[in-house]
Structures are given as C-alpha cells and as structure tokens.
C-alpha atoms as an extended CHARMM CRD file, in Angstrom:
* protein
*
       235  EXT
         1         1  MET       CA            -83.6610000000      -72.7670000000      177.8590000000  PROA      1               0.0000000000
         2         2  ALA       CA            -82.4100000000      -74.0340000000      181.1910000000  PROA      2               0.0000000000
         3         3  THR       CA            -79.6580000000      -76.6280000000      181.5760000000  PROA      3               0.0000000000
         4         4  VAL       CA            -80.4450000000      -80.1480000000      182.7690000000  PROA      4               0.0000000000
         5         5  ILE       CA            -77.9190000000      -82.3630000000      184.5250000000  PROA      5               0.0000000000
         6         6  LEU       CA            -78.9080000000      -85.9860000000      183.9870000000  PROA      6               0.0000000000
         7         7  VAL       CA            -77.7330000000      -88.1590000000      186.8890000000  PROA      7               0.0000000000
         8         8  ARG       CA            -78.0880000000      -91.9140000000      186.9490000000  PROA      8               0.0000000000
         9         9  HSD       CA            -78.6220000000      -93.5040000000      190.3480000000  PROA      9               0.0000000000
        10        10  GLY       CA            -75.6280000000      -95.0700000000      192.0820000000  PROA      10              0.0000000000
        11        11  ARG       CA            -74.9010000000      -98.7940000000      191.9940000000  PROA      11              0.0000000000
        12        12  THR       CA            -77.5100000000     -101.0320000000      193.5700000000  PROA      12              0.0000000000
        13        13  THR       CA            -77.6140000000     -104.4810000000      195.0780000000  PROA      13              0.0000000000
        14        14  ALA       CA            -79.2780000000     -105.6600000000      191.8400000000  PROA      14              0.0000000000
        15        15  ASN       CA            -76.5920000000     -104.0780000000      189.6400000000  PROA      15              0.0000000000
        16        16  ALA       CA            -73.8910000000     -105.8070000000      191.6710000000  PROA      16              0.0000000000
        17        17  SER       CA            -75.5510000000     -109.2120000000      191.3200000000  PROA      17              0.0000000000
        18        18  GLY       CA            -76.4130000000     -108.9200000000      187.6110000000  PROA      18              0.0000000000
        19        19  LEU       CA            -80.1960000000     -108.6940000000      188.0330000000  PROA      19              0.0000000000
        20        20  LEU       CA            -82.5160000000     -106.5660000000      185.9080000000  PROA      20              0.0000000000
        21        21  ALA       CA            -84.3060000000     -104.7640000000      188.7350000000  PROA      21              0.0000000000
        22        22  GLY       CA            -86.7130000000     -102.8000000000      186.5840000000  PROA      22              0.0000000000
        23        23  ARG       CA            -89.4580000000     -101.3760000000      188.7800000000  PROA      23              0.0000000000
        24        24  THR       CA            -89.0230000000     -103.8910000000      191.6080000000  PROA      24              0.0000000000
        25        25  PRO       CA            -89.6480000000     -102.0380000000      194.8860000000  PROA      25              0.0000000000
        26        26  GLY       CA            -87.0290000000     -101.8990000000      197.6340000000  PROA      26              0.0000000000
        27        27  VAL       CA            -83.9200000000     -101.9960000000      195.4330000000  PROA      27              0.0000000000
        28        28  SER       CA            -81.4400000000      -99.7810000000      197.2740000000  PROA      28              0.0000000000
        29        29  LEU       CA            -77.9830000000      -98.3870000000      196.7280000000  PROA      29              0.0000000000
        30        30  ASP       CA            -75.2370000000     -100.6470000000      198.0070000000  PROA      30              0.0000000000
        31        31  ASP       CA            -72.1380000000      -99.3130000000      199.7870000000  PROA      31              0.0000000000
        32        32  VAL       CA            -70.4190000000      -98.6070000000      196.4730000000  PROA      32              0.0000000000
        33        33  GLY       CA            -73.5290000000      -96.8600000000      195.1770000000  PROA      33              0.0000000000
        34        34  ARG       CA            -73.8200000000      -94.6620000000      198.2420000000  PROA      34              0.0000000000
        35        35  ASN       CA            -70.1870000000      -93.6240000000      197.8630000000  PROA      35              0.0000000000
        36        36  GLN       CA            -70.7950000000      -92.8960000000      194.1680000000  PROA      36              0.0000000000
        37        37  ALA       CA            -73.8800000000      -90.8060000000      194.9150000000  PROA      37              0.0000000000
        38        38  ASP       CA            -72.0630000000      -88.9190000000      197.6580000000  PROA      38              0.0000000000
        39        39  ALA       CA            -69.2070000000      -88.1320000000      195.2620000000  PROA      39              0.0000000000
        40        40  THR       CA            -71.6960000000      -86.8460000000      192.6970000000  PROA      40              0.0000000000
        41        41  GLY       CA            -73.3570000000      -84.6990000000      195.3620000000  PROA      41              0.0000000000
        42        42  LYS       CA            -69.9720000000      -83.1990000000      196.2440000000  PROA      42              0.0000000000
        43        43  ARG       CA            -69.2340000000      -82.5800000000      192.5870000000  PROA      43              0.0000000000
        44        44  LEU       CA            -72.5350000000      -80.7670000000      192.0670000000  PROA      44              0.0000000000
        45        45  ALA       CA            -72.1930000000      -78.7050000000      195.2520000000  PROA      45              0.0000000000
        46        46  VAL       CA            -70.4890000000      -75.8910000000      193.2850000000  PROA      46              0.0000000000
        47        47  VAL       CA            -73.5660000000      -75.5380000000      191.0580000000  PROA      47              0.0000000000
        48        48  PRO       CA            -76.5380000000      -73.5650000000      192.4620000000  PROA      48              0.0000000000
        49        49  LEU       CA            -79.3840000000      -75.8380000000      191.4270000000  PROA      49              0.0000000000
        50        50  VAL       CA            -82.9050000000      -74.4880000000      191.0450000000  PROA      50              0.0000000000
        51        51  GLY       CA            -84.4100000000      -77.9340000000      191.4760000000  PROA      51              0.0000000000
        52        52  VAL       CA            -83.9500000000      -81.6990000000      191.5650000000  PROA      52              0.0000000000
        53        53  VAL       CA            -86.5570000000      -84.0410000000      190.0580000000  PROA      53              0.0000000000
        54        54  SER       CA            -86.3130000000      -87.7940000000      190.6000000000  PROA      54              0.0000000000
        55        55  SER       CA            -87.7020000000      -91.0640000000      189.3780000000  PROA      55              0.0000000000
        56        56  PRO       CA            -89.9560000000      -92.4100000000      192.1550000000  PROA      56              0.0000000000
        57        57  LEU       CA            -87.8870000000      -95.5680000000      192.5990000000  PROA      57              0.0000000000
        58        58  GLU       CA            -85.9350000000      -95.8390000000      195.8330000000  PROA      58              0.0000000000
        59        59  ARG       CA            -82.4570000000      -95.9410000000      194.3040000000  PROA      59              0.0000000000
        60        60  CYS       CA            -83.0510000000      -92.6530000000      192.4940000000  PROA      60              0.0000000000
        61        61  CYS       CA            -84.5940000000      -90.9470000000      195.5200000000  PROA      61              0.0000000000
        62        62  GLN       CA            -81.5830000000      -91.9990000000      197.5940000000  PROA      62              0.0000000000
        63        63  THR       CA            -79.2080000000      -90.5950000000      194.9770000000  PROA      63              0.0000000000
        64        64  ALA       CA            -81.2110000000      -87.3740000000      194.7910000000  PROA      64              0.0000000000
        65        65  GLN       CA            -80.9300000000      -86.9560000000      198.5620000000  PROA      65              0.0000000000
        66        66  PHE       CA            -77.1290000000      -87.0730000000      198.3980000000  PROA      66              0.0000000000
        67        67  ILE       CA            -77.3010000000      -84.2030000000      195.9040000000  PROA      67              0.0000000000
        68        68  LEU       CA            -79.8400000000      -82.2440000000      197.9700000000  PROA      68              0.0000000000
        69        69  ASP       CA            -77.7700000000      -82.6130000000      201.1360000000  PROA      69              0.0000000000
        70        70  ARG       CA            -75.1790000000      -80.2900000000      199.5690000000  PROA      70              0.0000000000
        71        71  GLN       CA            -77.6440000000      -77.8260000000      198.0510000000  PROA      71              0.0000000000
        72        72  PRO       CA            -78.8600000000      -75.1170000000      200.4340000000  PROA      72              0.0000000000
        73        73  GLY       CA            -82.3800000000      -73.9820000000      199.6680000000  PROA      73              0.0000000000
        74        74  THR       CA            -83.3810000000      -77.1330000000      197.7290000000  PROA      74              0.0000000000
        75        75  PRO       CA            -85.2310000000      -79.0720000000      200.4570000000  PROA      75              0.0000000000
        76        76  HSD       CA            -86.6940000000      -82.0060000000      198.5550000000  PROA      76              0.0000000000
        77        77  ALA       CA            -86.8550000000      -83.7080000000      195.1720000000  PROA      77              0.0000000000
        78        78  PRO       CA            -90.3490000000      -84.1090000000      193.6950000000  PROA      78              0.0000000000
        79        79  VAL       CA            -90.8130000000      -87.3840000000      191.8420000000  PROA      79              0.0000000000
        80        80  ASP       CA            -92.0810000000      -87.8090000000      188.3040000000  PROA      80              0.0000000000
        81        81  ALA       CA            -93.3790000000      -91.1890000000      187.1770000000  PROA      81              0.0000000000
        82        82  ASP       CA            -92.3830000000      -90.3400000000      183.5970000000  PROA      82              0.0000000000
        83        83  LEU       CA            -88.7330000000      -90.5240000000      184.6920000000  PROA      83              0.0000000000
        84        84  THR       CA            -89.1340000000      -94.0000000000      186.1670000000  PROA      84              0.0000000000
        85        85  GLU       CA            -87.4110000000      -97.1030000000      184.8620000000  PROA      85              0.0000000000
        86        86  CYS       CA            -88.5920000000      -98.8470000000      181.7190000000  PROA      86              0.0000000000
        87        87  ASP       CA            -91.3070000000     -101.4130000000      182.3480000000  PROA      87              0.0000000000
        88        88  TYR       CA            -89.4060000000     -104.5570000000      181.4110000000  PROA      88              0.0000000000
        89        89  GLY       CA            -92.4580000000     -106.7490000000      182.0250000000  PROA      89              0.0000000000
        90        90  GLN       CA            -91.5770000000     -110.4300000000      182.2720000000  PROA      90              0.0000000000
        91        91  TRP       CA            -87.8770000000     -109.6260000000      182.0180000000  PROA      91              0.0000000000
        92        92  GLN       CA            -87.9340000000     -107.8830000000      185.3780000000  PROA      92              0.0000000000
        93        93  GLY       CA            -86.1220000000     -109.7340000000      188.1540000000  PROA      93              0.0000000000
        94        94  ARG       CA            -84.1970000000     -112.0680000000      185.8440000000  PROA      94              0.0000000000
        95        95  THR       CA            -80.4450000000     -112.1700000000      185.4910000000  PROA      95              0.0000000000
        96        96  LEU       CA            -78.7850000000     -110.4640000000      182.5520000000  PROA      96              0.0000000000
        97        97  ALA       CA            -76.9220000000     -113.6890000000      181.8020000000  PROA      97              0.0000000000
        98        98  ASP       CA            -80.2320000000     -115.5300000000      181.4280000000  PROA      98              0.0000000000
        99        99  LEU       CA            -81.8330000000     -112.7400000000      179.3890000000  PROA      99              0.0000000000
       100       100  ALA       CA            -78.9130000000     -112.7170000000      176.9630000000  PROA      100             0.0000000000
       101       101  LYS       CA            -80.0970000000     -116.1590000000      175.7630000000  PROA      101             0.0000000000
       102       102  GLU       CA            -83.4570000000     -114.7520000000      174.6330000000  PROA      102             0.0000000000
       103       103  GLU       CA            -84.0550000000     -113.9670000000      170.9490000000  PROA      103             0.0000000000
       104       104  LEU       CA            -85.3600000000     -110.5380000000      171.9590000000  PROA      104             0.0000000000
       105       105  TRP       CA            -81.9630000000     -109.7070000000      173.4710000000  PROA      105             0.0000000000
       106       106  LYS       CA            -80.4700000000     -109.4380000000      169.9860000000  PROA      106             0.0000000000
       107       107  VAL       CA            -83.2060000000     -107.0230000000      168.9580000000  PROA      107             0.0000000000
       108       108  VAL       CA            -82.6030000000     -104.9190000000      172.0770000000  PROA      108             0.0000000000
       109       109  GLN       CA            -78.9760000000     -104.6320000000      171.0150000000  PROA      109             0.0000000000
       110       110  THR       CA            -79.4850000000     -103.9210000000      167.3170000000  PROA      110             0.0000000000
       111       111  GLN       CA            -82.9890000000     -102.5010000000      166.7790000000  PROA      111             0.0000000000
       112       112  PRO       CA            -84.3080000000     -101.0520000000      170.0470000000  PROA      112             0.0000000000
       113       113  SER       CA            -87.0870000000      -99.1380000000      168.2710000000  PROA      113             0.0000000000
       114       114  ALA       CA            -88.7640000000     -102.4820000000      167.4800000000  PROA      114             0.0000000000
       115       115  VAL       CA            -88.6210000000     -103.8100000000      171.0540000000  PROA      115             0.0000000000
       116       116  VAL       CA            -91.7010000000     -104.3530000000      173.1850000000  PROA      116             0.0000000000
       117       117  PHE       CA            -90.8540000000     -106.1970000000      176.3900000000  PROA      117             0.0000000000
       118       118  PRO       CA            -93.2510000000     -109.1220000000      177.0000000000  PROA      118             0.0000000000
       119       119  GLY       CA            -95.9280000000     -107.8900000000      179.3630000000  PROA      119             0.0000000000
       120       120  GLY       CA            -94.1960000000     -104.5050000000      179.5570000000  PROA      120             0.0000000000
       121       121  GLU       CA            -93.3120000000     -101.3190000000      177.6960000000  PROA      121             0.0000000000
       122       122  SER       CA            -91.7570000000     -100.5910000000      174.3320000000  PROA      122             0.0000000000
       123       123  LEU       CA            -88.4280000000      -98.7740000000      174.2830000000  PROA      123             0.0000000000
       124       124  ALA       CA            -89.9700000000      -96.2310000000      171.9000000000  PROA      124             0.0000000000
       125       125  ALA       CA            -92.6970000000      -95.4420000000      174.4500000000  PROA      125             0.0000000000
       126       126  MET       CA            -90.0700000000      -95.2220000000      177.1910000000  PROA      126             0.0000000000
       127       127  GLN       CA            -88.1150000000      -92.6640000000      175.1850000000  PROA      127             0.0000000000
       128       128  ALA       CA            -91.1910000000      -90.6330000000      174.2850000000  PROA      128             0.0000000000
       129       129  ARG       CA            -92.3710000000      -90.2220000000      177.8780000000  PROA      129             0.0000000000
       130       130  SER       CA            -88.9300000000      -89.5320000000      179.3390000000  PROA      130             0.0000000000
       131       131  VAL       CA            -87.9190000000      -86.9670000000      176.7050000000  PROA      131             0.0000000000
       132       132  ALA       CA            -91.2780000000      -85.2240000000      177.0950000000  PROA      132             0.0000000000
       133       133  ALA       CA            -90.8350000000      -85.1380000000      180.8840000000  PROA      133             0.0000000000
       134       134  VAL       CA            -87.3310000000      -83.6660000000      180.7210000000  PROA      134             0.0000000000
       135       135  ARG       CA            -88.3580000000      -81.0150000000      178.2060000000  PROA      135             0.0000000000
       136       136  ARG       CA            -91.4530000000      -80.1720000000      180.2570000000  PROA      136             0.0000000000
       137       137  HSD       CA            -89.4960000000      -79.6760000000      183.4770000000  PROA      137             0.0000000000
       138       138  ASP       CA            -86.7840000000      -77.7810000000      181.6240000000  PROA      138             0.0000000000
       139       139  ALA       CA            -89.2830000000      -75.2860000000      180.2150000000  PROA      139             0.0000000000
       140       140  ALA       CA            -90.9110000000      -74.8540000000      183.6300000000  PROA      140             0.0000000000
       141       141  PHE       CA            -87.6030000000      -74.1850000000      185.3890000000  PROA      141             0.0000000000
       142       142  GLU       CA            -86.6190000000      -71.6610000000      182.7380000000  PROA      142             0.0000000000
       143       143  ALA       CA            -89.9690000000      -69.8990000000      182.9860000000  PROA      143             0.0000000000
       144       144  GLU       CA            -89.5690000000      -69.5850000000      186.7580000000  PROA      144             0.0000000000
       145       145  HSD       CA            -85.8270000000      -68.9510000000      187.0920000000  PROA      145             0.0000000000
       146       146  GLY       CA            -84.6450000000      -67.6700000000      183.7110000000  PROA      146             0.0000000000
       147       147  PRO       CA            -82.4090000000      -69.1260000000      180.9770000000  PROA      147             0.0000000000
       148       148  GLY       CA            -79.4470000000      -69.5270000000      183.3470000000  PROA      148             0.0000000000
       149       149  ALA       CA            -81.3180000000      -72.0530000000      185.4920000000  PROA      149             0.0000000000
       150       150  VAL       CA            -79.5950000000      -75.3970000000      186.1310000000  PROA      150             0.0000000000
       151       151  TRP       CA            -81.5170000000      -78.3890000000      187.4380000000  PROA      151             0.0000000000
       152       152  VAL       CA            -81.0190000000      -82.1190000000      187.9470000000  PROA      152             0.0000000000
       153       153  ALA       CA            -83.0380000000      -85.1030000000      186.7690000000  PROA      153             0.0000000000
       154       154  VAL       CA            -82.1580000000      -88.3220000000      188.6070000000  PROA      154             0.0000000000
       155       155  SER       CA            -83.1410000000      -91.3710000000      186.5970000000  PROA      155             0.0000000000
       156       156  HSD       CA            -82.0320000000      -94.6950000000      185.1220000000  PROA      156             0.0000000000
       157       157  GLY       CA            -79.5190000000      -95.8820000000      182.5540000000  PROA      157             0.0000000000
       158       158  ASP       CA            -81.8440000000      -96.6240000000      179.6370000000  PROA      158             0.0000000000
       159       159  ILE       CA            -83.9160000000      -93.5100000000      180.3660000000  PROA      159             0.0000000000
       160       160  ILE       CA            -80.8720000000      -91.2320000000      180.2820000000  PROA      160             0.0000000000
       161       161  LYS       CA            -79.4600000000      -92.9730000000      177.2050000000  PROA      161             0.0000000000
       162       162  SER       CA            -82.7280000000      -92.3660000000      175.3700000000  PROA      162             0.0000000000
       163       163  VAL       CA            -82.8250000000      -88.6820000000      176.3940000000  PROA      163             0.0000000000
       164       164  LEU       CA            -79.2280000000      -88.2310000000      175.2390000000  PROA      164             0.0000000000
       165       165  ALA       CA            -79.9680000000      -89.9860000000      171.9420000000  PROA      165             0.0000000000
       166       166  ASP       CA            -82.8380000000      -87.5610000000      171.3300000000  PROA      166             0.0000000000
       167       167  ALA       CA            -80.6570000000      -84.5540000000      172.1930000000  PROA      167             0.0000000000
       168       168  LEU       CA            -77.9210000000      -85.8060000000      169.8790000000  PROA      168             0.0000000000
       169       169  GLY       CA            -80.4020000000      -86.3120000000      167.0280000000  PROA      169             0.0000000000
       170       170  MET       CA            -79.7160000000      -90.0500000000      167.0140000000  PROA      170             0.0000000000
       171       171  HSD       CA            -82.2650000000      -92.6530000000      166.0200000000  PROA      171             0.0000000000
       172       172  LEU       CA            -83.3040000000      -94.8280000000      168.9520000000  PROA      172             0.0000000000
       173       173  ASP       CA            -81.7190000000      -97.7950000000      167.1630000000  PROA      173             0.0000000000
       174       174  LEU       CA            -78.3300000000      -96.2000000000      167.8920000000  PROA      174             0.0000000000
       175       175  PHE       CA            -78.8650000000      -95.5280000000      171.5860000000  PROA      175             0.0000000000
       176       176  GLN       CA            -76.9170000000      -98.6100000000      172.6740000000  PROA      176             0.0000000000
       177       177  ARG       CA            -73.7970000000      -96.7610000000      171.4860000000  PROA      177             0.0000000000
       178       178  ILE       CA            -74.1700000000      -94.5020000000      174.5420000000  PROA      178             0.0000000000
       179       179  ASP       CA            -72.8790000000      -95.6050000000      177.9360000000  PROA      179             0.0000000000
       180       180  VAL       CA            -74.2900000000      -94.1930000000      181.1790000000  PROA      180             0.0000000000
       181       181  GLY       CA            -72.5990000000      -95.4740000000      184.3290000000  PROA      181             0.0000000000
       182       182  PRO       CA            -73.8730000000      -95.4210000000      187.9170000000  PROA      182             0.0000000000
       183       183  ALA       CA            -74.0160000000      -91.9100000000      189.4440000000  PROA      183             0.0000000000
       184       184  SER       CA            -72.6590000000      -90.4490000000      186.2050000000  PROA      184             0.0000000000
       185       185  VAL       CA            -73.3440000000      -86.8810000000      185.1010000000  PROA      185             0.0000000000
       186       186  SER       CA            -74.5090000000      -85.9100000000      181.6040000000  PROA      186             0.0000000000
       187       187  ILE       CA            -75.4080000000      -82.3370000000      180.6480000000  PROA      187             0.0000000000
       188       188  VAL       CA            -77.8900000000      -81.0670000000      178.0570000000  PROA      188             0.0000000000
       189       189  ARG       CA            -79.0150000000      -77.5460000000      177.2490000000  PROA      189             0.0000000000
       190       190  TYR       CA            -82.1870000000      -77.1350000000      175.1850000000  PROA      190             0.0000000000
       191       191  GLY       CA            -81.5670000000      -74.0110000000      173.1200000000  PROA      191             0.0000000000
       192       192  PRO       CA            -84.1210000000      -72.2200000000      170.9460000000  PROA      192             0.0000000000
       193       193  GLY       CA            -82.9610000000      -73.9980000000      167.7960000000  PROA      193             0.0000000000
       194       194  ARG       CA            -81.6290000000      -77.3220000000      169.0230000000  PROA      194             0.0000000000
       195       195  PRO       CA            -80.2860000000      -79.1070000000      172.0960000000  PROA      195             0.0000000000
       196       196  THR       CA            -76.5720000000      -78.9690000000      172.8900000000  PROA      196             0.0000000000
       197       197  VAL       CA            -74.9580000000      -81.9010000000      174.6960000000  PROA      197             0.0000000000
       198       198  HSD       CA            -72.1760000000      -80.5740000000      176.9330000000  PROA      198             0.0000000000
       199       199  ALA       CA            -71.1760000000      -83.8540000000      178.5910000000  PROA      199             0.0000000000
       200       200  THR       CA            -72.0480000000      -87.5420000000      178.7170000000  PROA      200             0.0000000000
       201       201  ASN       CA            -71.3030000000      -90.2070000000      181.3190000000  PROA      201             0.0000000000
       202       202  THR       CA            -68.8060000000      -88.2120000000      183.3870000000  PROA      202             0.0000000000
       203       203  ASP       CA            -67.8070000000      -89.1110000000      186.9440000000  PROA      203             0.0000000000
       204       204  ALA       CA            -65.1360000000      -86.4680000000      187.5540000000  PROA      204             0.0000000000
       205       205  GLY       CA            -64.2390000000      -82.9340000000      186.5550000000  PROA      205             0.0000000000
       206       206  ASP       CA            -65.0050000000      -79.3630000000      187.5460000000  PROA      206             0.0000000000
       207       207  LEU       CA            -68.6070000000      -78.2140000000      187.0320000000  PROA      207             0.0000000000
       208       208  SER       CA            -68.3620000000      -74.6920000000      188.4390000000  PROA      208             0.0000000000
       209       209  TRP       CA            -68.6940000000      -73.2690000000      184.9020000000  PROA      209             0.0000000000
       210       210  LEU       CA            -72.3590000000      -74.2660000000      185.0160000000  PROA      210             0.0000000000
       211       211  ALA       CA            -72.9760000000      -71.4670000000      187.5090000000  PROA      211             0.0000000000
       212       212  ALA       CA            -72.2790000000      -68.9650000000      184.7180000000  PROA      212             0.0000000000
       213       213  VAL       CA            -74.1030000000      -70.5620000000      181.7620000000  PROA      213             0.0000000000
       214       214  HSD       CA            -75.7760000000      -67.9440000000      179.5830000000  PROA      214             0.0000000000
       215       215  GLU       CA            -78.2670000000      -68.0310000000      176.7220000000  PROA      215             0.0000000000
       216       216  GLN       CA            -77.1050000000      -70.3480000000      173.9840000000  PROA      216             0.0000000000
       217       217  GLY       CA            -76.3700000000      -68.7830000000      170.6090000000  PROA      217             0.0000000000
       218       218  ASP       CA            -75.0170000000      -70.2470000000      167.4090000000  PROA      218             0.0000000000
       219       219  ALA       CA            -72.4410000000      -73.0130000000      167.6460000000  PROA      219             0.0000000000
       220       220  PRO       CA            -68.9470000000      -71.4700000000      167.3880000000  PROA      220             0.0000000000
       221       221  VAL       CA            -67.2460000000      -72.5530000000      164.1740000000  PROA      221             0.0000000000
       222       222  GLY       CA            -64.0150000000      -74.2850000000      165.0900000000  PROA      222             0.0000000000
       223       223  GLY       CA            -65.1850000000      -75.0650000000      168.6150000000  PROA      223             0.0000000000
       224       224  GLY       CA            -64.7390000000      -71.7280000000      170.3870000000  PROA      224             0.0000000000
       225       225  ALA       CA            -62.6860000000      -70.9470000000      173.4910000000  PROA      225             0.0000000000
       226       226  GLY       CA            -64.4640000000      -73.3050000000      175.8490000000  PROA      226             0.0000000000
       227       227  HSD       CA            -65.0880000000      -72.7350000000      179.5380000000  PROA      227             0.0000000000
       228       228  ALA       CA            -62.7650000000      -70.9680000000      181.9390000000  PROA      228             0.0000000000
       229       229  ALA       CA            -60.2060000000      -73.2470000000      183.5810000000  PROA      229             0.0000000000
       230       230  PRO       CA            -61.0990000000      -74.1880000000      187.1890000000  PROA      230             0.0000000000
       231       231  HSD       CA            -58.2840000000      -72.0420000000      188.6260000000  PROA      231             0.0000000000
       232       232  ALA       CA            -59.6380000000      -69.0180000000      186.7440000000  PROA      232             0.0000000000
       233       233  GLN       CA            -63.1100000000      -69.1600000000      188.2790000000  PROA      233             0.0000000000
       234       234  GLY       CA            -63.9390000000      -65.8980000000      189.9920000000  PROA      234             0.0000000000
       235       235  ALA       CA            -60.7820000000      -64.2150000000      188.7040000000  PROA      235             0.0000000000
C-alpha cells in the first residue's frame, strides 16, 4: 500500500492557554505554531507527495498549506470530516486544569475505550472513523499512483494517537502511552499483511528515503540494514 505521513497541526492559541479547543471554529496557529508548521513543510519538501488531506478545522488547513507551499504540483488539500477533532461535547472550551478535576478525566487516562464525552463522541467512535478514513485514502492513493505513493494526513493529537495505536496493534486503552506533539511527523505504511510504523512523533530528521519506498515485504529478522544515510542519497 501507499505510505501515509501523519502530521499534527502546529501549536494554537488554545494550546498555549491550556484550553480544550475541540471543534471550536476560528482557532488558529499562533506564532510558534506557524514556525512549527513551516519547519515541517521544509522537512517534507524532499518528499514528492501525491496528495495532502486535512481535517476541516482551521488549524489543520493552515498547517496543510505550509506543506503544500513547498510541494510543486499539489495545489490544494481536500478536507475530510472523518479526520476532524474528537467531539468533546460539554468539555469543549474548558481548561485542561478544570477538566482534570472531573471523574471522567481518570477514565480518559486509564480506560479510553469506555469514554463517551458528555454531549459528544466516544473515543472508540473517534478511532473507528479516523482509522477508516486513513485506510480509505491510503488505498485510493495507491490505486491511482502505485505502491510507492506517499501522502500526508493533517489532523489532531488524539486522532493521530488513535491511528497509531491501531497500526501498532494496541488496544485503545493503551493509546495514552503515545505522544504526538504539535506539527510532529509520524509515518505508517499499510502493507498487504499488516501495517508498519516507521516513525512516531518526530520533529527533525531526514525524510528523503521516503522518495524511494518500495513494496513492503516480510519484516527483516534482526532489523535489516535500514535506510541509506542522508549523505548517500543519490549516490
């Protein structure tokens, strides 16, 4: 299958002030977030992307544009509502410090699969829709561009954590063990037998090897030789 680069949006005004923005409209990247998104765009410039798909929320669309600005031939990022933020219901707009006093907070930390946010969505439903969306787009990009296709999904922290948990074969109750920082890059390849997670939560490092990803075979016993060193690219 194709390779998906999961990018979280850069830092927002809500992140900086400790608010759970959720689906609140008009939440934008702050200066730090714009710099983070620009750095991620520069980092991905060495990878010829076949497409960028974004959550419809403003902070993700802004982050996607920084990536597109350095990708010739990829003029816009279509949005997919299935990649949007979790519907936190009555939790939306409250501070994390205040939410941490709620009984449900403990369940979010220890048993996410049992969580249904009051007036909102369950974390299990969030994972189901986001994983299905990523796999759907991945199959479509491979069908159009071949198994070497690389594309980007720009989304949110909990969304990306849930997609990574699925790819790693982890129960949703363990997904809080995964960290996904602002504008971070995680990489998953959905092979014919199983997904392979190539990276999680990275904000630096050469990605030019993604331009030469081939069909995934069996996992090399012992780990294999890895990717070519950056200085060896094109040699």
